[in-house]
N, C-alpha and C positions, 0 to 999 in steps of 0.2 A: 493659480497668482498669488492665492492667500496662503497657502504651503509654503510655496518658497518664500515669502517674502517673511511668514514665521520662522524658517529655517533659518535665513539671514540674520533677524531678530536676537534670534537664543545666540547663535555661532558670535554675536558682537557683544551681546548681554554678557556674558560667559568668558569673553575676552574683559570686560569691564570690571570684572568681580575683584575686592582688593584682594583676596588670598590666592586665588586662582592663574588671574595670569603669568604671576614670574614661573611659578611651578611646572605649567604647564606647557610656554615656551622654550624654559632654560630644558625641560625635560627632553623637549623635541628636538634642540639642538643635533645638529650630527655631531660625534667626534669620533677623535681619531685611534685605530689600532695599534699597538705598539708593544713589544716586549716578547716573552716568551711563550711558547705554545702551551694550551691551558693542558691540566691534568689527566681531563676526558680525553685522551690521545685515539688514533683511529683503530687500535688495536687492542685500547683496555675493554673490559666484558661492561655491557650493556645491562642485558638482562638474558634470559633462558626459555627457548621456547621449545618444548617436545625434550627436555635435556639437553638440546643443544646452545651453548654461548656465541651471541650474538654482539657482535662491535660494533661502532660505529662505518667501519671499513666495510659493513657488511650489509649497510641499507640501501633498500633504495636510493638513486640517487634524488626524488621527488623528495623523501622523509629524511634524508641527511640534509638537504638544504632547506627544509620547514623547519628543523632541530636546533641548524647551527642560527635562522634569522631569530628563532625565540632568545638565541643566546645573545645572540650579539643586542636582541632589543632591552634585555635585561643589563650588557655589560654597560650599553651607551649612556641609559638613564641613572646607574649609579656612577658611572663619571661625571655626569654633569651634577647630581647632587653632593658628588666629592668635590668638583669645583665649585661649584657656587659655594661651599662652606672654608674653601679655603680661599677663595678671593674675597667673603667677608672678614676674615683672618686676617687677610694680604692688607687690604684697603683701611681695616680698622687700625692697623699699626702706623700705616703711612700718614693717616690724619690723626693721629693718637687719639683714637677713641677705643682702644680697645682696653676694657678693663676685666673680662670676664671670658677665659677660653670657651666656656661651655656656653655662653650666650653673647655673642660677638654680635654689633650691631647688625639688623637688618642690607639687605643690597640697599630697597629703595630711601635709606637715609645715610647711604654712602655714595653711591652715582647720581650724577647728575643729567637727571631725564628732563630733556626740553619738552615742553606742552606743543602737541602738533598746533601748525597754523591753519588759518582758515583755508588759504589756499590748498595744502595738503589733505583734509578733510572733505573740502570740496572736489578735487580731483576723484578722492574714493566715491563718493558719493557717486559722479558721474560716469564712474565704470560698471556703477551698479545700477543705474538710472534700468536698464533694459527691463532688470531681472524684479523690479519693484513695480507695486501699483502706482497708477498715474496721482493719485492723491495725495501719496507721500511726499513730505515736502525733504529738502535739507535740513531745516531747522527741527523738525520732527525727529530727524534721528543721528542731530548732534551728537549728542552725550555717547551714544553708545560707538560711534564712528569715533571719536576722541579715545574712548576707551581702547578699541580697538587698535590702533596707531600708537597710542603710547604703549602697550602690552608689545609691540612688533619693536619698538624703538629699544626697550627694556631688553629684549633678548639681541638685538643688535648690538647695544653697549656692551652686555655680557659678555658675548664673544671677541668683543675687540680686546678687553680688559683682564680677560683671559689669555689672549695672545699676551698680551702686554707683562701678563704676572710669568708667564715659561719665558720668554724671552729675559726675565730679570733672573732665570734661577732660580725663581721661589716656589716653584711648583715642580714635582715632576710624579707622573701616577708610576704606582708599584704594583700595579694587577694587570695581570697578562688578558689581554684579547683572545676570545675566540679564532679559529683558524679558518678559513670557508674551505668545504671538503674541493676538490678537484671536480670540474664538469669537463665533461668529452665530446665538444661541439666541432663538428665539422666545418671547416669555412667554403668546402670544395661549391661550386656554383653563387655564390657570392661576392657581391662587388668589394672590392678591397684596391687600397690607395694606400700614397707614402712608399715607403722602402720593405719592398714583400721578402727583402730577404733578411729581413731584420729578426733579430731571438724574441722582440718585444713582439708578443700579437695582444691587440686590443680589438674587442669586439664591442660595438653597441648593439642593443638590442630596443627598437622604438616602433612607438607608434604616430602615424603623420596627425591621427586626431588627439591625439592626449596631449594635454595641456601642460602637464611636467617636460615632454619631451619635447614642447615648442620651446618653453623656457630654457632649455639647457640647450638648445640646439645650436644658438651664436656664441656659448663657452666650449662646445666640442670644437665649432669649426677652425676657433683660436688656437684650442690644443692642437687642433690637426696642423694647422698651419707654423705652428710654433716648433712640431717635433716631425713635420714629413719626411724627415732625411732619415729619422732614429727609430720610428716604429711603422710597423704595420696594423693597416687599421681596415678593418672589414666592417661593414653596416650588414643588420640582418633586422629584418621588419618583423614584427609580432603583430597578427591581429588581434585588438581585445575585444572587437565585439567583429567577427568574420560576416556576420551576413546585415551589417551594416556601413557604412561608408568610408569604418574603418578597414573593412576587407577589401573594398572595390581598390581603396587606397595604394594597401600594400601590393594589390594584384596588379596595380598598375608600375608599381617600384618592380617586380619581378619583368611585365615587360617591355617598361624602357633599358634593362638591364639587358634584355635581348637583342636590343637595338645597339648595345656598346654601352663601355663602363663609362665613357666620358659624357654618352645620352644619362646613364644613369643618375648620376652626380647633379646633374643639370637637372632633374627632374625631380628631385631628392631636396633640393634648397627650393623649388616655386612649390612644390606639394606643403613645404611645411611652411613658406611665407603664407600660402592660402587659408590654409589652415589656421593663422595664427592672426587672421584680421579679425578684427571685432566685429559681432553680428547680433542681431536682438533675436533673441532664443523663443521670446513670445513672440515673435511676427506671425502673423497667419501666413500656415502653410509651410512654416518654420519644418525640417525633419534629417535628422542624423539616419535618414533610412539611404539606401544604396542610389546613388547618383550616376552614372556614367557617364553623364554629357560632362560632367564640371571636372571628372578627374581627366577624359579627352582634353578638356580644353587646357588644363595645367599643362600635360605632356605638349599640346602644342606651341605653349610658352616656352618651353623647356626645347622649342626644335623638334621634336621629334615627329617619325611622321604617319599623319592623325588615323588613316586609315588600317594602315600596319598596326599601330597600337590595339585600337579598339579593336578588330578581331580579335589581338592579342587577350585584350581585357576580359572578353566573354567565353573565350576558351576552356574547356575541360582543363589543359595542362595547366592555367593561370590559378583556378581555383585548387589544382591537387597538391600542385608547388605550396599556395597560404597554406593548405589546412596540414600537410606534413611538417613543414616549418614549426607551428603552432603545434604539434603533437611532441616531436623531436625535443622543444623549448622545454613544454610542458615538464615531459620525462625527467629532464634537467633540474627540473623544481623553481624553473622560471614562468613566474605567475603576474607578473606586474612590468611595467616599464615606466622610464626609460633603465636599462638595467649596463653595466659596464663589466666586462671581465679582459682579465690579463691572461695572459697564461695560464689559459684555464679554470683560473681562480676569479669567482666574484670581488667586483668593489665595491666596498657597503660605503656610504655616505653619497652614493652618485657624481654628479658629476663636479662637486663641491670638492671630492678627494681624488679625481681621475688625476689631477696632474701629480700630486704631490708621489700616488703610487708608480708613476711612471718614472719619477726622478727617481725612486729608490733601484732601480733596475738598469738604469744609462751608467 
């Protein structure tokens, strides 16, 4: 318990640091990719081994994706450095505060950052209460919570102001981003909805127990509802912890699909809803270990045949399907969730950029 408290305290304290919150918040913001391909093309030489020249195209899929992720991370961080400087110049000019291009005013002197309200701070404290010792009070954490929320507001306002700057035509990136390597992922045997004949093939890779996946799920549903007649959408579940509840829910998805595609999508929504429910991690007996009864209850609420589902859930077939799926995705460089793939290319930026990438192909 004390360890958890210290971790939270350290994270909040870092967010309060005057020099770091803006840099870390802005650097972590997802940037869009546009422009030409990078100079390091698929056929460009990378290195030699025993006299043989190796190109990007020669790399195993897992390594090619690892290299790409490293490149994209560096590209995104650089883009945000450029955008921060450009925004400082842009706003300083608008506010008639620009005296030196080499040293424009700091963003905090140009942006109107509201102080977090007591209501906002108390809401965050209540969300974290289950992970804090009982003796910790709101008043003792108030300054750290305020700093954390303020850093979040800085990041949000920064993104809003950058969009205005770009819409105004004042900023244009001239640096090409990396191009995601092609992936070879078969959708055979996985639930697919939307326009199955569409040339736009979207794949979501998710884990029901993953917090980021739970957060993205409502947005994914809205995108699917909006473009259901224009895209083919396939769901592939990847278990981050095959021996835990993660694996049990993923096997449940396989078993639900065996009872029909409509049954799967019903189970899919119910599984995310169940895993999104707030719960006390410190409660006695709380565990993320496998709990078949919980998954069967979710299946029943989704209208599945319970006995048939339960038998499938414990079958070697379900276990084999889950492990084979994990192995296939890992071999293609998928190591985390959620992941989105369009026409065999991974979409960086997650669900935040998914719709924009779909629009490009319409």
